[in-house]
One Martini backbone bead per residue (centre of mass of N, CA, C, O) as a GRO file, in nm:
protein
  167
    1MET     BB    1   0.940   1.365  -3.291
    2THR     BB    2   0.955   1.517  -2.981
    3THR     BB    3   0.930   1.464  -2.633
    4ARG     BB    4   0.865   1.601  -2.335
    5ARG     BB    5   0.984   1.549  -2.015
    6LYS     BB    6   0.909   1.564  -1.702
    7ALA     BB    7   1.051   1.659  -1.430
    8LEU     BB    8   1.152   1.550  -1.141
    9ASN     BB    9   1.143   1.554  -0.836
   10PRO     BB   10   1.427   1.536  -0.645
   11GLN     BB   11   1.277   1.337  -0.427
   12GLN     BB   12   1.210   1.167  -0.679
   13LYS     BB   13   1.229   0.831  -0.772
   14PRO     BB   14   1.238   0.613  -0.995
   15LEU     BB   15   1.095   0.327  -1.067
   16LYS     BB   16   1.236   0.000  -1.079
   17THR     BB   17   1.223  -0.238  -1.324
   18LYS     BB   18   1.295  -0.478  -1.544
   19LYS     BB   19   1.163  -0.314  -1.789
   20THR     BB   20   1.098  -0.030  -1.631
   21MET     BB   21   1.026   0.280  -1.556
   22ARG     BB   22   0.836   0.446  -1.306
   23GLU     BB   23   0.535   0.612  -1.208
   24ILE     BB   24   0.280   0.723  -1.018
   25LYS     BB   25   0.061   0.700  -1.252
   26ASP     BB   26   0.086   0.371  -1.252
   27PHE     BB   27  -0.050   0.346  -0.931
   28ILE     BB   28  -0.267   0.547  -0.803
   29HIS     BB   29  -0.539   0.403  -0.887
   30LEU     BB   30  -0.510   0.178  -0.656
   31TYR     BB   31  -0.565   0.431  -0.424
   32LEU     BB   32  -0.849   0.482  -0.413
   33GLY     BB   33  -0.950   0.653  -0.110
   34CYS     BB   34  -0.701   0.749  -0.006
   35GLU     BB   35  -0.477   0.911   0.165
   36VAL     BB   36  -0.346   1.244   0.105
   37PHE     BB   37  -0.093   1.470   0.013
   38ASP     BB   38  -0.133   1.820  -0.044
   39SER     BB   39   0.099   2.053  -0.158
   40PHE     BB   40  -0.074   2.291  -0.255
   41ASN     BB   41  -0.253   2.298   0.038
   42ASN     BB   42  -0.115   2.164   0.283
   43SER     BB   43  -0.287   1.874   0.297
   44ARG     BB   44  -0.529   1.647   0.384
   45THR     BB   45  -0.688   1.387   0.181
   46SER     BB   46  -0.880   1.245  -0.081
   47LEU     BB   47  -0.880   1.009  -0.330
   48VAL     BB   48  -1.122   1.024  -0.625
   49GLY     BB   49  -0.925   1.062  -0.887
   50VAL     BB   50  -0.814   0.963  -1.229
   51SER     BB   51  -0.602   1.072  -1.492
   52ASP     BB   52  -0.380   1.152  -1.741
   53THR     BB   53  -0.312   1.452  -1.588
   54GLY     BB   54  -0.434   1.353  -1.295
   55VAL     BB   55  -0.604   1.446  -0.995
   56THR     BB   56  -0.865   1.390  -0.749
   57VAL     BB   57  -0.980   1.577  -0.473
   58ALA     BB   58  -1.124   1.613  -0.142
   59TYR     BB   59  -1.341   1.851  -0.034
   60ASN     BB   60  -1.605   2.040  -0.063
   61THR     BB   61  -1.464   2.002  -0.327
   62GLU     BB   62  -1.321   1.934  -0.624
   63TRP     BB   63  -0.976   1.876  -0.706
   64LYS     BB   64  -0.732   1.947  -0.945
   65LEU     BB   65  -0.421   1.768  -0.988
   66ARG     BB   66  -0.112   1.695  -1.004
   67PHE     BB   67   0.093   1.433  -0.949
   68ASP     BB   68   0.319   1.619  -0.791
   69GLU     BB   69   0.087   1.723  -0.560
   70VAL     BB   70   0.077   1.416  -0.463
   71LYS     BB   71   0.067   1.184  -0.174
   72PRO     BB   72   0.043   0.897  -0.055
   73ILE     BB   73  -0.069   0.741   0.250
   74LEU     BB   74   0.126   0.476   0.370
   75ARG     BB   75   0.194   0.135   0.451
   76LYS     BB   76   0.378  -0.089   0.588
   77ILE     BB   77   0.379  -0.421   0.633
   78SER     BB   78   0.517  -0.401   0.924
   79SER     BB   79   0.238  -0.251   1.039
   80MET     BB   80   0.094  -0.492   1.082
   81THR     BB   81  -0.134  -0.639   1.261
   82GLU     BB   82  -0.250  -0.914   1.417
   83GLU     BB   83  -0.542  -0.879   1.322
   84GLU     BB   84  -0.472  -0.850   1.021
   85ALA     BB   85  -0.320  -1.117   0.994
   86ILE     BB   86  -0.559  -1.297   1.054
   87GLU     BB   87  -0.730  -1.208   0.815
   88TYR     BB   88  -0.520  -1.283   0.598
   89LEU     BB   89  -0.478  -1.586   0.670
   90LYS     BB   90  -0.766  -1.679   0.627
   91MET     BB   91  -0.766  -1.603   0.328
   92LYS     BB   92  -0.512  -1.753   0.223
   93TYR     BB   93  -0.599  -2.054   0.375
   94ASN     BB   94  -0.894  -2.107   0.434
   95ALA     BB   95  -0.958  -2.057   0.736
   96VAL     BB   96  -1.134  -2.082   1.025
   97ALA     BB   97  -0.870  -2.040   1.212
   98VAL     BB   98  -0.651  -1.860   1.428
   99ILE     BB   99  -0.483  -1.973   1.698
  100GLU     BB  100  -0.207  -1.821   1.626
  101CYS     BB  101  -0.054  -1.480   1.663
  102ARG     BB  102   0.279  -1.343   1.609
  103LYS     BB  103   0.502  -1.084   1.623
  104ASP     BB  104   0.796  -0.982   1.454
  105ASN     BB  105   1.057  -0.830   1.278
  106SER     BB  106   0.976  -1.028   0.993
  107GLY     BB  107   0.682  -1.133   1.109
  108PHE     BB  108   0.468  -1.430   1.141
  109TRP     BB  109   0.333  -1.639   1.376
  110TYR     BB  110   0.139  -1.948   1.308
  111SER     BB  111  -0.190  -2.107   1.354
  112LEU     BB  112  -0.422  -2.342   1.216
  113ALA     BB  113  -0.775  -2.398   1.124
  114LYS     BB  114  -0.914  -2.676   0.933
  115GLY     BB  115  -1.169  -2.745   1.057
  116LEU     BB  116  -1.056  -3.010   1.259
  117ALA     BB  117  -0.784  -2.921   1.179
  118GLU     BB  118  -0.453  -2.874   1.323
  119THR     BB  119  -0.171  -2.717   1.354
  120LYS     BB  120   0.108  -2.798   1.540
  121ASN     BB  121   0.314  -2.616   1.401
  122PRO     BB  122   0.440  -2.333   1.368
  123LYS     BB  123   0.438  -2.075   1.137
  124PHE     BB  124   0.595  -1.864   0.878
  125ILE     BB  125   0.565  -1.512   0.773
  126PHE     BB  126   0.683  -1.285   0.573
  127PHE     BB  127   0.642  -0.971   0.471
  128GLY     BB  128   0.723  -1.030   0.170
  129GLN     BB  129   0.504  -1.252   0.129
  130ILE     BB  130   0.264  -1.066   0.158
  131LYS     BB  131   0.336  -0.865  -0.073
  132ASP     BB  132   0.365  -1.130  -0.286
  133THR     BB  133   0.088  -1.175  -0.380
  134SER     BB  134  -0.144  -1.377  -0.612
  135TYR     BB  135  -0.419  -1.294  -0.490
  136PRO     BB  136  -0.669  -1.079  -0.551
  137GLU     BB  137  -0.809  -1.053  -0.267
  138GLN     BB  138  -0.545  -0.982  -0.118
  139PHE     BB  139  -0.455  -0.741  -0.281
  140ILE     BB  140  -0.710  -0.570  -0.230
  141TRP     BB  141  -0.690  -0.572   0.076
  142LEU     BB  142  -0.414  -0.431   0.100
  143LEU     BB  143  -0.500  -0.173  -0.046
  144SER     BB  144  -0.744  -0.100   0.149
  145LYS     BB  145  -0.520  -0.064   0.394
  146GLY     BB  146  -0.263   0.103   0.270
  147PHE     BB  147  -0.042  -0.063   0.134
  148ASP     BB  148   0.289  -0.080   0.022
  149LEU     BB  149   0.350  -0.271  -0.285
  150PHE     BB  150   0.581  -0.069  -0.467
  151GLY     BB  151   0.786   0.137  -0.324
  152LEU     BB  152   0.685   0.444  -0.293
  153CYS     BB  153   0.827   0.551  -0.042
  154GLU     BB  154   1.121   0.491  -0.128
  155ALA     BB  155   1.081   0.671  -0.405
  156GLY     BB  156   0.893   0.939  -0.310
  157PHE     BB  157   0.565   0.897  -0.385
  158ALA     BB  158   0.528   0.846  -0.075
  159ILE     BB  159   0.397   0.825   0.257
  160ASP     BB  160   0.478   0.727   0.567
  161LYS     BB  161   0.260   0.695   0.820
  162ASP     BB  162   0.472   0.652   1.062
  163SER     BB  163   0.626   0.942   0.994
  164LEU     BB  164   0.400   1.098   1.094
  165LYS     BB  165   0.277   1.384   1.244
  166LEU     BB  166   0.053   1.452   1.478
  167ASN     BB  167  -0.180   1.724   1.540
   0.00000   0.00000   0.00000
């Protein structure tokens, strides 16, 4: 018995991992509550549910749509603000305070205070290091802020928030 696989939208490229190719349905549940673009109604709304067959979005009532009719609106890690980086760094290093934090083209320079001790020399964290976090609370925090942690924008499964034109 053979099963037919639904053809991808030509603008969507399958995500490739070491083990297998992925589809948006493998990731979209992680972004519940995020803003999405609904191509069926040509508008923005919120993602409120995911099932095996599609997603549910919120308008005055809930609408059920296919996976290929919605795209999450996500942010690149490089769009993280200094204020967000401070919050992230405090969480990552269990720091009392972030003494200094400044952004450059590839990451953040920072100095921390842990208790009475303060780091003397500024340290650096690359955007990629932020994205590749292994701590659950940091991972959940990044998802809650709408960061693209899986290359969904690059694969055509999501929309980069910075590339949107505001109406």
